[in-house]
N, C-alpha and C positions, 0 to 999 in steps of 0.2 A: 504494500500500500504506500503510495506517495504521501509524504508528510508535508503538511502546510507549515509555513513559517508562523511563529508565535503571534505576530500582529494580525495576520490574515485570519488565523484560527480564532482568535478572540473576537475579532470584528464579526465574523460569520456566526460564531456561537451566540454572541449578544443579539444578533438579528433574529436567530432562531428562537431564542428565549422570549423575544418580544412578539414574534409572529405566532408561535405555537398556541398559546392560550386563546388568542383571538380566533384562529381558525377552528379550534375545538369548540368554542362558543357559537361560531357562525354555522358550523356543519356538525351538529351533534349526531346526525344520522349517518355520518361517513362510515362506509363499510365496503366490503368487496361487492362489486356490481354483478358478478356472476352468480347464478343460482346453483346451489348444490346442497346435498344432504350428507354426503360422505367425503372423506379425503380423496378417494378415487374419482368421484364425480368432479370434484374441483380440479383435479389433475387433468382429466379429459377436457373439461371446459376451458381450462387455461391454454392447453395445446390448440384447441379450436379457435381461440381468440386472436391468434397471430394474424395480423393484417385483416382483422374483422372486428366489427363493433360488438360490444358486450350484449347489446339488445338483440342482435342477430343470433349470437351464440345462444342466448337464453331461449329464443324461439326454437332453435334446432334441438337443444338438449331437453326441452319439455317433452318431446316424443322419444328422443334417443334414450333418456334415462328410464323410460317405461319399458322400452324394448330390450335394453341390455342392463342387467342388474348387477353383474359381478365382473371382475377382470377376466374370468374364464369365458364369459359370453363374448367379450371383445376379442379375446385370443382365438376363439373358434370361428368367428364370422369371416366370410370371404372378403377379400379386398374389394371386389366389385360391389358387394352389397353395402359395405360400410361407406364406400365412396358415394353411393346414391343417397345414403342417409344424411351425410354431412356436406353435400355438394354446395349448398348455398353459402357456406362459410368461406369459400375460396380456397385455392391450393389444396383441394380436397384429396388428391391422390397422395401427396406427401403426408398430409395429416392422417389419412387412413392408415398408411403404411407405418407411421410412427406410433399411432395409438395401438395398433395390433401388436407390434413388436414390444412396446412398453408393457402392455397387458400380459403378454407371454412371459416377460422377465419377472413381473411381479408375482405371477402364478408359480413359476419355476424356482425363483430365488428367495421370495419373501412370503411364501405360503398365502398369497392372495392379499397381503397387507401392504399398504403404501409405506415405504421406508421413511424414516424421520430424520435423516441427516442429509446435508448438502451433498456430500460425496456420493452417497448411494442414489440420491434422486437424479443428479446430473449425469450419472452413468446410464440412465434409462434413455431409450430412443425418444427423440423429440423434446427432451427436457434440458433447457439451459438454466443458467443461474436465475434469470428473471422468473421463469415458471416455478423453479424450486422455492424462491422467496415467497411467491404467492401462496403456495401450498403450505410451507412451513409456518408462515405467519398467520394465515387465516384458518387453516384446518387444525393446526397443532399448537397455535399460540406461541411459536418459537421465533423470536426476533434475531434471526441469524444474519440477515442482510436487509437491504432496502430495495424494493421493486422500483425500477426506473423505466417508465414508459414515455410516450411522447409528451404527455402533460407534465410529468415530473421533470423531464429534460428541459422543456420550455420555461417552466416557472423557476426552476433552480438557477437557470442562467439569468432570467430577468430579475430575480431577487439578489443576484450577486453572490450566490452560494457556491458557484463553480464557474469555471471558464471553459469547461469541456463540452463536447458534443457526444463523446463516446459513453454509452451507458455504464460500462465498467468503471471508468474513471470518475464519472459523476457519483456513482454509488460509493466509491472510496472517499470522495470528498465529503459526502453527506454523513457517512458513518462516523466521521471525526467531529461532527458539529451537532448532530441530532441525538438526544438521549436514547440509549438503546431500547428502553422500554417503550418508546414511541416509534420505532422504526417502521413497523407495519402500518400503524395509524397515519404516520407522516405521508406515506404514499397516497392513502385514501383521501386525506385532506387536500393535498395538492391536486389530485385528480378531480375532486369535486369543485375546487376553486377554478381550475382550468376550464372545466366544462361550463360553469355558470358565469364567471366574471372575467378571468384572465385568458380570454380566448386568443387563438393564434393570430387571426387577421385583425380583429377589432376588439382589443381589450377594453373593458368597461371600467376604466381607471377612476372615473368620478364616483363610481359605486363601490369601490374596493375598500374593504375594512382594514387592509394592511398597507394602504397607500403611503402612509407616513414612514414606513420602513422599507419601501421599495425603490431602488435606484433607477429603475426603468420607467416607472409611472410618470414622474415629472417630465421626462423627455417626450412621452406620448402626449401629455397635456399641452406642452409647449408647442408641439407640432400642430395639434388641433387648433390652438388659438391663432397660430400663424396662417392657417388655411381658411379661417373665417372671413367672409367677404366684408369689406369696409362699408358701414352703413352711411 
């Protein structure tokens, strides 16, 4: 993990300390947007969510989770049939291949139970660190890392908490400044804020509850003021 210098570290930690309670108050309902009832269902849903909206995944898994109940069900289904079941999530051939292989490994190596370590999860087909973080944090309550998606990437940069675009490097920066007990929640809070206020193209800075602590917001507001027509 790359270490930040002391001044940068303290500046970013101070900003997180100011932002975190505001976001917790603003988004008390912040949670994983994927629907699931078991760790394995969350694992499947997270694999399906790659390059796909959570809303679309939830539509697909509503029927998928009724049809396939256990890892063995996924391990036994044909590639073609699973492809048809998940087609609308995109990249369905690779996803079906990964899910079937992942399910087979869980059946053969872990007696049908989802492993609870980063090392074992990321050894499964189709499971990277981001997916493992989602499962460990939400299904098992283990704050091993921080999930970095497009929203977390965008907001972390706008808030001056990182200068990186690579998710792995962003996660390394965030893990040094966000309290570990809040790692899973932190991602949910930024995702909720990114969807409702800090949007990619048109951030609603005037409505932002953390504007006072955001280095990017004043720049947006200044630009908006300069673009207003002279009366």
